[in-house]
Each structure stands twice: as structure tokens, then as C-alpha cells.
C-alpha positions in Angstrom: -117.9 -73.3 -19.4 -119.4 -71.4 -22.4 -117.5 -71.7 -25.7 -116.1 -68.4 -27.0 -114.9 -67.9 -30.6 -112.1 -65.3 -31.1 -111.3 -63.7 -34.4 -107.6 -63.3 -34.9 -105.5 -61.6 -37.5 -104.9 -63.9 -40.4 -102.4 -61.9 -42.5 -98.6 -61.6 -42.4 -98.5 -58.0 -41.2 -97.3 -57.2 -37.7 -100.1 -57.4 -35.2 -100.5 -57.7 -31.4 -104.0 -58.5 -30.1 -105.3 -59.1 -26.6 -107.3 -62.4 -26.7 -107.8 -63.1 -23.0 -106.8 -60.5 -20.4 -108.0 -61.1 -16.8 -106.5 -61.4 -13.3 -105.3 -65.0 -14.0 -104.0 -64.9 -17.5 -102.9 -62.5 -20.2 -103.1 -64.3 -23.6 -102.0 -62.3 -26.6 -102.0 -63.1 -30.3 -98.9 -61.7 -32.0 -97.8 -61.8 -35.6 -94.2 -60.8 -36.4 -92.2 -61.1 -39.6 -88.6 -62.4 -39.7 -86.2 -60.3 -37.6 -89.1 -58.5 -35.9 -90.4 -58.9 -32.3 -90.7 -57.3 -28.9 -87.8 -55.6 -27.3 -85.9 -57.6 -24.7 -87.3 -57.1 -21.2 -87.0 -58.9 -17.9 -90.0 -59.9 -15.9 -90.9 -61.9 -12.8 -93.7 -63.9 -14.3 -94.5 -67.2 -16.1 -94.7 -67.0 -19.9 -96.6 -69.4 -22.1 -96.3 -69.3 -25.9 -98.1 -70.9 -28.8 -95.8 -70.7 -31.8 -97.6 -71.4 -35.1 -94.9 -70.6 -37.7 
């Protein structure tokens, strides 16, 4: 496998970025401040999250 380097948002401003988006996985980088986020929704899928802070 060839290494890939992804540049992600570093600030504290709200951001949603597609990192990997293919038929097997949708991996997004999301930055939200306190009391912000995505609206509640129901889905028939597996969700994996990496929480940094």
C-alpha cells in the first residue's frame, strides 16, 4: 500500500472534510465547537469515530 498524507483543518472553526470516500468506507474529518454538531438522523450503517478533543 502506498502511503498518503492528508492535510486536515487545524483550527477551531466548524469544518467537515471528506478524507476517504470510496465504495468501502466514508471517512470524514469534522470539527465542531461545544453545542454544535450534525442533526440527529437514523441510518442502517456502521459508524466509526475518532474523537480527538
